[in-house]
Each structure stands twice: as structure tokens, then as C-alpha cells.
N, C-alpha and C positions, 0 to 999 in steps of 0.2 A: 077556716079554710083549710083548701084542700091541698095536698100538697097532689101532684100528679109526675109518674115515673112512666117511661115508655123503654122497654125491652122487645130490643130488633137481635137478630141475627140470622142464618140459614136453618135448613128441618137439621133436626137432630145434634143444634148447637149448644146445646143446655139452656133455652129461655126459663122455660116454665119452671123447671128446679130451684131456676133463677129469683124468679120472681115467687116460686112458695118458700124458699129462704128468708128473704125481704118482710113478706108478710110471717112470718115465724115471729118475726118482736111482736107481734098485737093476740091480743086478746082474742075478739071478736072482730074473723073476717066471715067473709062473703066471696065465695069464685061463681062470674060470671061465666059458664060454658057456653058456647058459642055452637061448637061440632053438633052435629046430625050423626049419629048413625045408620048409616045409605047400606053398610056392606060388613058384612063378616070383617076385614081388615078395622075397618076403621071403628068399628065395635070394642073390639079386643085393645083397641088406641086410649079409644073412652075406659074403659078397663083399669087401663094401667095407670092414668092421671086418676081415676078414681084414689083408686089404690097407693099412688102415693104424696095426696095429698091428707092432714087432721082430718079423724073422723068428726070433730067436732066444729067442725067449718062449717055454715050454710054454704047449700050446691044450690044455683039458680040455672036451671038452662034459660034464656035468651037465644033462639038460633037469629031471631029478627030485629028487638027491637033490643038493643040493649043498654039506649038511654032510660029507660022506661023501668028496666028494671032497677035500674042504679036510682033511681026516684022515690024507687017503690021500695027502700030500704028506709028510707027516713033518716037517715046518718042512726042508722042503731048498731051498726057497726063500726070498728076502728079501720080498718082495711077494708079493701078491695084487691080482688082480681079478676080482669079481664083475660080470658084466653078462648079463642086467642082475634086478633083482631082483621087477620085475613081470613078465617073464618067466615066471620062475622059481612065481611066485603064478600066471600064468594056467595053467602045466605042467599044478602041481597040482590045482583046480578041474578041468580039461580031464582027467586022470586019474579022480578020483572022476565022470563019467562022473554032473554034477548033470541034471535033466531042470528043465529051464525054471520050473515052478509048482511046484515041488516045495521051496515056501517050510519047510517045516514039517522038513525036515533039513537048513536053514543052522545050528541054533544047534549039531547034533552037527560039521559039516561046519565048522566055526569051531575048534570042539576041536582036532581033527584037523591045522586050514591051520597055528591057532597051536605045536599040538608042533614042525611041524617047521623053523615061523618061531622057536622057541626051541632046536631043536638046530642052526641054524644059527648064531643069535646065538654058542653057544655053542662050536662049532667055530670061529668066528672067533678066540674067546679066546685060545684054545690053540693058534692055531697061528702063521705068519708075523708077524716085527716088524710089521707094515702092512698091513692089510686094506681095502681099498675100494671101498665094493661100491655097485653103481649102482643107481634106482629110477628113475623117472616120479612125478611129480606130475597126480594124476588129481582129485583133491579140488575145483579150482575154477572147474568149468563145470557145464555142466545135469546134475540131479540124471537119471539115464538112467533108458527108461519099461520095459523088464523084470527082471522082477524078480535075474532071475541077473545083469545086469550092474551094478545095485544093487550089489547082497552082493561081486562083484570091487571094484568100485570102495569100497566099506567096509572090506574085507579090505586091501584099496593104502593105502590111508590107515593103520590100523591096526597094519600089517608097517611104514611109514616108522615112524611111532613109535616102536615098540618097539625099534623096531631105531637112531633119532637118542638114544631112552633111553642105550643100548646102545653108541654110539661117541662116541669121547672129539671129535671133529672133525664136524659136518655142516656142508655144502655146497649153496645153491642156485644152480642155475646161470638165467640169465636173460638172452636174446637173449645165449647165446657168452661173459660174463661173470660170474663166479663169487664170489659172497656168502656170506662165512661165518658164519653164523648162530652153532654153538658152537666 
């Protein structure tokens, strides 16, 4: 039976480091990376993440289909880190080729995104004993000006709520300090 932990927080709050710390309790760990190297700054971020984790961990790049990546593990690991859900969501939205002003399509896109999140949660429930999901908290800032940015922020909040409901544990990182919420 799996155990799901959601780790949320703001930018540079220590989420990934805390997920790695929790995963280090296990010998066999898979790291599912959702980031894509779209520019030099992102390539640097990815390189830091690679350097920060143990070399013996299995790394799987899955920017668009985390559920399949989880299923493909076939319970061959003791723990999985998914880093991060908000990048995963961003990738899904970008792959859908949203038009900035096309708000009429948002309900249909929301259904598609919810189906992917449901698949991710279900796959997490069926695999390794420990699944650590890292996600950004975006809803505490200003309301974005553009419709697509508002849609992304809203979907991230809804995604985090759904994953938190399914999770056995939820941690929020504030200035590098984990606060257990659930």
C-alpha cells in the first residue's frame, strides 16, 4: 500500500531539499523530473537538482505523463519523488496550445487537466510505499492580469487541493522549515 506526501511552498522555500531528505530514508528511490530545459537559466536549475540528489537514484524525465512514468516503475523502488507538480501542470497547459484570450475553451481544458491529475493520483496510490510530490503554492500573491495566467494559478490551487486530499501527509515549507499540515 502506498503512502503519499505532498510538499508545498513558495519559490526557493526548500521543498525539493525536504523531499530529498525524506526520500533518503529509502535505498531504492526514483526521481521523476517534470522540468524541461527551455533556456540557459532552466538548464542551470536542472543541473543543480541533478547535483543535489544521490547518484544512485533512478531519474525519469516525464514532463507530460507522470502517471505512466509511475506505472512503468512496477513497484521496483521503495520511494518516488515527483518534482514538481506545478511544472507538470505548466507543461500540460502548454501542450494544449492555449490561446491567451480563448477563455471559452477553459472549462474543456479544465476537464482534460483534471483527468490527468486523477490519473496521477490513482497511479500514486498503486505504486511504491512512499510517493513524495513537490508543488508550488501560487495562490497567495496578486491576481494575475492575463486570463491564461489566472487559469494556471487557479488550476494549480485546485490541483494542490486534490492531491492534498488524497495525501496521507502534507507539509508546507516556509523559509526552509517544514510545517506539517496533515
